[in-house]
N, C-alpha and C positions, 0 to 999 in steps of 0.2 A: 520727562521722567515723573513717574508716580510711584512713591514708596509708601506702602501701607503696613502698619505694625499693629498686631493684636497683642495687647499686654498693658501693664501698668505704665501710665504716661510718665510718671516720675522716673522710673527705671529706664524707659526708652530714651527720655530726654537726657539723662546722665550719659547714656551710651553715645548719643549724638554729640554732646558737648566734648566727650573724650576723643571722638573722631575729628573734631574741629569743624563740625557742620555749622554754617551760618545761614540764616534764612533772611529773606528780604522783607517779609511781612508775616504777622501772626493774626489769624482771624479765628475766633473760637467762641463757643457758647457753652461754658462749663456748667456742670451741675451745681446750682447754688442753693441747696437745701430747701427746695420747694416742697411744701407740705400740702396734703389734701385739704380741701375746703370743708369736708364733712357733709352730713345730711342737712336738708333744709329743716328749719324749726317749725315753720308753718306751711300749711297747704298752699301751693301756688308760689311759694318763695323760691328764687333761683338757688339751685344747689351749687356746691363747689366743683372743683375739677374732678374729684372722685366722690363716689357715693359713701365710701367708708372712710372715717377719719382715722386712718392708720398712721398718719404723720409723714408718709413718704410716697413719692410718685415714682422715683427711679430706683432701680436695683442697686446701683453703685452711686451712693449719694454721700460718701464719707471723705471725698477728696478735699484736702485742706488747702485753702488759697495761699496761706503763708509758706507752703511747701513748693507750689509751682510758680509763683510770681518771680522769685529769684532765678529760676531755671530758664524761663522764657526770656528774661532780660539778657542772660548770657548768650542765648541762641540768636537773638535778633541783631542784625547789623546796626552799626552806628547810623543815625538819621533814619532808621526804619520806623514804620508805623505798626501799631498793635491795636487790634479791635477786640474788646472783651465785652460780651453781652451779659446783661444782668437785669435784675429787677430793682424796684425802688428801695426795698428793704436792705439790699446789700451794697448800694452805690457808695455810701460813706465808708464802709469797711474796705471795699475794693480800692477806692481812691487812696486810702491810707496805706494799704499794703503795696499798691503800685508805686507810690512815692518812696516808701521805705526801700523798695527794690531798685530804685533809680529812674523809674519812668517819670515823665512829665505829661500833664494833661493838655491835649489840644482842644478837645471839645466833648460834649455829651450829645450823641446822636439819638434820634428817635425814630422807631419804626411804628407808624400808625397802622393798626390792623383794622380789618373789616368786621371783626367780632370782638366781644368784650368778655373779660373774666369776671364772673359774679363777685360782688363785694358789698359789704354793709355800708360803706361810705360813698366812694365814687367808683363806678364801673371802670375797670381797667382795660383800656383799648390801645395801650401803648407799651412797647418794650424799649429798653435803652441799651446803648453801646458806648462804652468808654473808649474814646479815640485817643490813644496814647502815643507818645513818641519817645525815642531813645536818642538823647543828645540834641544837637542843633535842629531847629524846626525846618522841615522840608515841605514845600507846597505839594498839594495833591495835583493829580493830572488834570482833572476837570475842576478848575477853580470856581466855576459857577454852581457847584453842587450846594444844595441846602442841607440844613441839619435835620429836617423832618422828611421822612420818606414813606410814601403810601404804597404798600404792596399787599395783595390779598393773602390771607392765611388760609391755605388750601385745606379742605376737609379730609381728603384721602391722603393722610400723611403716613410716612414710614416710622416716624418717631414722635412722641408726644410734644417735644419742644422744637420740632423741625422748623427751620426758617425758610423764607422764599429764596429760590435760587437767584432771582433778580437782585435781591438785597446783597447777597454774597458777591455777585458779579460787580455790583457798584463799588463795594469796598475794595475788591481786588484790583479793578481797573483804575481806581483813584490812587492807589498806593504802590503799585508795581507796574513794570513793563513786561511785555511778552518775553517769555523765556526765564523770568525770574521765579524765585522759589517761595511758596506760601506754606505755612505750617498751621495745622489745626490739631492740637494735642488732645482734644476731646471731640472727635469728629462725629459721634453718633451715627446717623444714617448716611453720612457722606455728602451733605449738600455743599459744603465748602469745596470738597474735591471735585464735584461735578462742575461747579462754577469755575474752578481753576482750569479744568480741562477745556471748558467752553471758551475760555479767554486765552488759551495757549500759554498757561503758566505751568511751572513744575509744582509738585505737591507732595508734602509729607503729611500723612494722617495717622493718628494713633487712637485706638479704641479698645477698651477693656472687655466690654460685653460681647460675647461671641455672636449672639443674634444680630446685633446692630453692626458689628464688624462685617459679617457676611452680606448684610443688606447693602452696606456702604460699598463694598467691593463690587457687587453686582451692578449697582447704580453707576458707579464711576466708569466701569468697563462698558456699559451698554447705553447709557443716556447720552 
């Protein structure tokens, strides 16, 4: 079963809650107010992510975390695992909102990339995932998994913040069994859905942007 919804994730999740839908795991990379890095000040200096400092990378960048955290807590089964990807700036805020919603922190996982984001202090070559749980702690399927994972950040991406399929497969296989249901409420170009399909899991994906919804639909159907 693969169900894809194009629309506001808050509205769709309310509908799912009303229907009594319960998911086995949540894996998502929400828009976390990433801004452009601006132009380089000096010749030869690394530029930011965008050449124009317009303050936004993504079209839909106004989703409030305090609105979706309580909804995903309701949708997740007891003892289920939730993976929320974020950056260093938002970790503290996300942790506070997660705890206020009822989640408990298992660990902070690290994706070590093969490329760096330009920065005036330390070059950023890692992204982070809050590994959360609902209720009693449940072990992962591969208890030998480490907290730092190295996967290549592919150049030819369908979405600016697209994550490696192998990383999504790792999370899915560690926290669900075949036939169980995975939710990605900000699915972007559908990487989590592709990974769910590859690992024989059911999937619910939600995306507001029409362009990325269509890309996700095609990828999940054809990859």
